[in-house]
C-alpha positions in Angstrom: -39.1 -9.1 9.9 -38.9 -5.4 10.0 -36.6 -3.1 7.0 -34.8 -1.2 10.0 -34.1 -5.0 12.3 -32.4 -6.0 8.1 -30.3 -3.2 8.1 -29.2 -3.6 11.5 -28.5 -7.5 11.3 -25.9 -6.9 8.5 -24.3 -5.0 11.0 -21.7 -7.9 12.5 -19.1 -8.7 14.8 -17.2 -11.4 16.6 -19.4 -14.5 16.6 -22.0 -12.9 14.8 -19.4 -12.5 12.1 -18.1 -16.5 13.0 -21.2 -17.8 12.6 -22.1 -16.1 9.0 -18.6 -17.0 7.9 -19.2 -20.7 8.6 -22.7 -21.0 7.0 -20.8 -19.2 3.7 -18.4 -20.8 3.5 -20.0 -24.3 4.0 -22.6 -23.6 1.2 -19.3 -22.3 -0.7 -20.5 -19.0 -1.7 -18.0 -16.5 -2.8 -17.1 -13.4 -0.4 -16.3 -10.5 -1.9 -14.4 -7.9 0.1 -13.5 -4.3 0.3 -12.6 -1.5 2.7 -13.1 2.7 3.4 -14.0 5.4 5.3 -16.7 6.0 3.2 -17.2 9.2 5.0 -19.5 11.0 2.8 -21.0 8.4 0.3 -21.5 9.9 -2.9 -22.2 7.8 -6.3 -18.6 7.1 -6.9 -19.1 5.1 -3.5 -22.5 3.6 -4.8 -21.0 2.6 -8.1 -18.0 1.1 -7.0 -20.0 -1.1 -4.4 -22.5 -2.1 -6.8 -20.0 -3.3 -9.2 -17.8 -5.1 -6.2 -21.0 -6.8 -5.2 -21.4 -8.4 -8.9 -18.0 -10.2 -8.4 -19.8 -12.9 -5.8 -22.4 -13.7 -3.9 -22.0 -11.7 -0.7 -20.1 -7.8 -0.4 -18.7 -7.6 2.9 -17.4 -4.1 3.9 -14.5 -3.6 6.4 -15.5 -0.1 7.6 -13.0 1.9 9.3 -14.6 3.2 13.3 -14.2 7.1 13.8 -10.7 6.3 15.6 -8.8 4.8 12.7 -10.5 7.5 10.1 -8.9 10.0 12.7 -5.7 8.7 12.5 -6.2 8.4 8.4 -7.8 11.6 7.5 -7.2 13.7 10.4 -8.9 15.0 13.4 -11.6 16.9 11.0 -13.3 13.6 10.2 -15.2 11.5 10.1 -18.3 13.7 9.2 -20.5 11.1 9.7 -19.5 8.9 12.7 -19.1 5.1 12.4 -23.0 3.9 13.3 -24.0 6.0 10.9 -21.9 5.5 8.0 -22.5 1.8 9.1 -26.4 2.0 8.7 -26.3 3.7 5.2 -23.8 1.2 4.3 -26.2 -1.6 5.5 -29.1 0.3 3.7 -28.2 -0.7 0.1 -29.4 -3.9 -1.0 -26.6 -5.2 -2.8 -24.5 -4.8 0.8 -24.5 -8.2 2.9 -22.3 -7.4 5.7 -20.8 -4.5 7.5 -17.9 -5.2 9.6 -16.0 -2.3 11.8 -12.5 -2.1 12.3 -10.3 0.3 14.3 -6.5 -0.8 12.8 -5.1 1.3 9.9 -5.5 -1.4 7.7 -7.8 -4.0 7.2 -5.2 -6.9 7.1 -6.5 -9.0 10.2 -10.0 -8.5 8.8 -9.1 -9.9 5.8 -7.3 -12.6 7.1 -10.3 -13.1 9.1 -12.4 -13.0 6.5 -10.8 -14.6 3.5 -12.3 -13.1 1.1 -12.3 -14.8 -2.3 -12.5 -11.6 -4.3 -10.3 -8.4 -2.6 -11.7 -5.5 -3.9 -10.0 -1.5 -4.4 -10.6 1.3 -6.3 -8.0 1.7 -9.7 -6.0 4.5 -7.7 -4.9 1.5 -5.8 -2.3 -0.8 -7.9 -3.1 -4.5 -7.7 0.2 -5.1 -5.6 -0.1 -2.7 -3.0 -3.4 -3.5 -2.6 -3.4 -4.5 1.6 -3.7 -8.1 2.1 -3.5 -9.0 -1.6 -0.8 -11.0 -1.2 -2.7 -13.2 1.3 -5.5 -13.7 -0.4 -3.7 -14.5 -4.0 -1.8 -17.2 -1.8 -5.0 -19.3 -1.2 -6.0 -19.0 -5.0 -8.4 -15.4 -4.3 -8.4 -12.4 -6.9 -7.3 -9.2 -6.0 -9.4 -6.8 -8.4 -9.6 -3.2 -8.9 -12.5 -1.2 -9.9 -12.3 1.8 -12.2 -12.9 5.3 -10.1 -16.5 7.7 -10.9 -14.8 10.9 -12.8 -15.3 14.1 -10.8 -17.0 12.3 -7.5 -14.8 12.0 -4.9 -15.0 12.8 -0.8 -12.5 15.0 -1.3 -13.8 17.1 -3.4 -17.3 17.2 -2.1 -15.5 18.4 1.2 -13.5 21.3 -1.2 -17.2 22.5 -2.8 -18.5 22.3 0.5 -16.1 24.4 2.5 -15.5 27.0 -0.9 -19.4 27.8 -0.6 -19.3 26.7 -4.4 -21.9 25.1 -6.8 
């Protein structure tokens, strides 16, 4: 199979996602879920996603659509369109599935996927993580991972806008 087809095959929705979830649940394999905009992928994102992937068998990323990024970040965002962001994330070997979502929060997606582990960055308090209560209700874990210092999309954008090195 061509590598481009493998990358595209990781981006799932609807029936494709349900079929995949049925197989994974049947095999009793552990699903890890995280979400975000991932507008300008940087080393902090890579480390975070790699660490998240180590918490289970499959890493599923809920990716904000362009419309939801604009609602969250403003009209100038995203810098990369949703297809580009999805394909870049899907090219990472430790990412299993990408699912686009259009809502302000990934709660409906979390309810659909029912991950074993819900992951966010340490800038979130575990009790404030969207879907955390739902995941804990059925015995799932909610985990926060440390951020990479000096590595954020906002810092990169600021640096680009100021023209500094």
